C-alpha positions in Angstrom: -16.9 -24.9 18.6 -15.8 -22.5 15.4 -18.4 -20.2 16.4 -17.6 -20.2 20.2 -13.9 -19.8 19.3 -14.6 -16.8 17.3 -16.9 -15.3 20.3 -14.0 -15.6 22.2 -11.7 -13.9 20.0 -14.1 -11.3 19.4 -14.8 -11.0 23.0 -11.0 -10.7 24.2 -10.3 -8.1 20.9 -13.1 -6.0 22.6 -11.8 -6.2 25.8 -8.4 -5.1 25.0 -9.9 -2.2 22.5 -11.9 -0.9 25.6 -8.8 -1.0 27.5 -6.6 1.1 25.0 -9.6 3.9 24.7 -10.1 4.4 28.8 -6.0 4.7 28.6 -5.8 7.2 26.0 -8.4 9.2 27.8 -6.2 8.9 30.8 -2.7 10.1 29.3 -4.5 12.7 27.6 -5.2 13.8 30.9 -2.2 13.3 31.8 -0.7 15.4 29.0 -3.3 18.4 29.9 -2.1 18.6 33.5 2.4 18.5 32.0 1.2 21.5 29.8 -0.4 23.1 32.6 3.2 22.8 34.8 4.7 24.1 31.8 3.5 27.7 32.8 4.8 29.4 35.5 3.9 30.2 39.2 2.1 26.7 39.1 2.3 24.2 42.2 3.7 21.3 40.3 3.8 19.0 43.6 -0.3 19.4 43.7 0.0 18.9 40.0 1.9 15.8 40.4 -0.5 14.8 43.0 -3.2 14.3 40.3 -1.0 12.7 38.0 -0.1 10.1 40.7 -4.1 9.1 40.7 -4.1 8.9 36.9 -0.8 7.2 36.6 -2.8 4.6 39.4 -5.5 4.1 37.2 -3.7 3.3 33.9 -2.1 0.3 35.6 -5.5 -0.7 36.5 -6.8 -0.2 33.5 -4.2 -2.6 32.1 -4.4 -5.3 34.6 -8.4 -5.3 34.3 -8.6 -5.4 30.5 -8.8 -9.3 30.3 -11.4 -11.8 30.3 -11.3 -15.1 32.0 -10.2 -18.1 30.1 -7.8 -15.5 27.6 -4.5 -13.7 27.8 -4.3 -10.0 28.9 -2.6 -8.0 25.9 -2.1 -4.8 27.4 -0.3 -6.1 31.0 2.5 -8.8 29.6 5.6 -10.4 30.8 7.2 -11.0 27.2 10.3 -13.1 29.3 7.9 -15.7 31.0 8.4 -18.9 29.3 5.8 -19.7 26.2 4.9 -16.1 25.8 4.2 -15.4 22.5 3.0 -11.9 21.2 1.0 -13.6 18.2 -2.5 -14.7 19.2 -4.8 -17.2 17.2 -8.0 -16.9 17.0 -9.7 -20.4 15.0 -11.7 -19.0 12.1 -12.8 -22.1 10.1 -13.1 -25.9 9.8 -13.2 -27.6 6.5 -13.1 -31.5 5.5 -12.5 -32.4 2.4 -11.9 -35.9 1.2 -11.8 -36.7 4.9 -8.9 -34.4 5.5 -9.6 -32.4 8.2 -7.5 -28.3 8.0 -8.4 -25.4 10.7 -7.7 -22.2 9.6 -6.9 -19.0 12.2 -6.7 -15.5 12.4 -3.7 -14.4 13.5 -3.1 -11.0 15.4 0.0 -9.8 16.3 -0.2 -8.0 20.1 3.4 -6.5 20.2 3.1 -3.0 19.1 -0.6 -2.6 22.0 0.7 -4.1 25.4 1.3 -0.9 27.7 3.1 -2.5 30.2 5.8 -5.2 29.9 7.4 -7.0 33.0 10.5 -8.0 31.2 13.4 -6.9 31.8 15.3 -7.0 28.6 15.8 -4.0 26.5 13.1 -4.5 24.0 10.5 -5.7 26.6 8.8 -2.8 27.4 5.0 -1.4 26.7 3.9 1.7 25.7 3.4 3.5 28.8 6.6 2.1 31.1 9.0 2.3 28.2 11.5 5.0 28.9 11.5 7.5 26.4 14.4 10.1 25.3 14.2 14.0 25.0 12.4 13.3 21.7 9.2 11.4 23.5 10.7 8.5 21.6 11.0 5.2 23.6 14.8 4.7 23.7 17.7 2.7 25.4 18.8 6.2 26.6 15.4 7.4 27.7 15.3 8.6 31.1 11.0 9.0 31.7 8.1 6.8 31.4 4.6 7.8 31.1 3.5 5.5 34.1 6.5 6.9 36.4 7.3 10.5 35.1 7.4 13.1 37.9 7.3 17.0 38.1 7.2 17.5 41.5 10.3 18.8 42.0 10.8 20.4 38.5 11.4 24.7 39.2 11.6 27.2 36.3 15.3 26.8 35.1 15.9 25.9 31.8 17.2 22.2 32.2 13.8 22.0 34.0 11.5 23.4 31.4 13.5 21.4 28.9 12.4 18.5 31.0 8.9 19.3 30.9 8.9 19.9 27.3 10.2 16.4 26.8 7.5 15.2 29.0 5.0 16.4 26.7 6.5 15.4 23.8 6.6 11.6 25.5 2.8 11.9 26.2 2.5 13.0 22.8 4.2 9.8 21.5 2.1 7.6 23.5 -1.2 8.9 22.6 -0.3 8.4 18.7 1.3 4.9 19.6 -2.2 3.7 21.6 -4.2 5.4 18.5 -2.4 3.4 16.2 -2.8 0.3 18.3 -6.6 0.7 19.0 -7.2 1.1 15.1 -5.2 -2.1 14.6 -7.5 -3.9 17.4 -10.7 -2.0 15.5 -9.8 -3.6 12.2 -9.1 -7.5 13.8 -12.4 -6.9 15.5 -13.8 -6.2 12.1 -12.2 -9.0 10.4 -13.7 -11.7 13.4 -17.3 -10.2 13.1 -17.0 -10.6 9.2 -15.8 -14.2 9.8 -18.9 -15.1 12.1 -21.5 -13.7 9.7 -19.7 -16.0 7.1 -19.3 -18.8 9.5 -23.2 -18.7 10.4 -24.3 -18.4 6.9 -22.1 -21.3 6.0 -23.7 -23.2 8.8 -27.2 -22.6 7.3 -26.2 -23.1 3.8 -24.6 -26.6 4.8 -28.2 -27.4 6.7 -30.3 -26.5 3.7 -28.1 -29.0 1.6 -28.0 -31.6 4.0 -31.9 -31.3 4.3 -32.4 -31.3 0.6 -30.9 -35.0 0.9 -32.6 -36.4 4.2 -35.6 -34.7 4.9 -38.8 -35.8 3.9 -41.1 -34.5 1.3 -44.2 -33.6 3.8 -46.7 -33.0 0.8 -45.9 -36.0 -0.6 -45.7 -38.4 1.9 -48.8 -37.1 3.1 -50.8 -37.8 0.0 -49.0 -41.4 0.2 -50.7 -41.5 3.4 -54.2 -40.9 2.1 -54.0 -43.1 -0.7 -52.5 -45.8 1.8 -55.7 -45.2 4.1 
């Protein structure tokens, strides 16, 4: 049962990790397009058409990064009843003097979510969180990576400053997603190590039980020959 729980946990982490990696590539493309739009003489409306497609792709990635029977870690609703950002994976089972103990691995997914349907001030994801002129998610933010729009921007000083803030925002989102991917990779390594340990422990217990209950075939064969 512990092996099954670890296997499901590993699959869930790997699914989220794959989604984060794919989202990083898409946001990097969005950033490159906004950088291109920073120059003069470009058709920002046409560039926005491509950005729209990439934004839809990001939403699709976050929604599909889940396996049956597990929670979606990238697209959440933190205002939902019973929501808990800390996910638990069973890591071991021990019985000592009749007392049973279950150990777990806790995974904090608060910094990994890309979208959050919650309406609270802190209920935001990396991609739908509103960002300010420095690119950071803030209460006074005016744009998000999931919904930024450059189609109506001109070459005015104010609009060029807005483009600069979009670039900073995309860069900050890339950094945040890279950190999330690093955390997921660390968790995945820990679960894999625990899976190997549980398998080795089961083999060791089997050998120990075998010493107590398995027949010595050489000895039994000799006895049989003597009786015959």
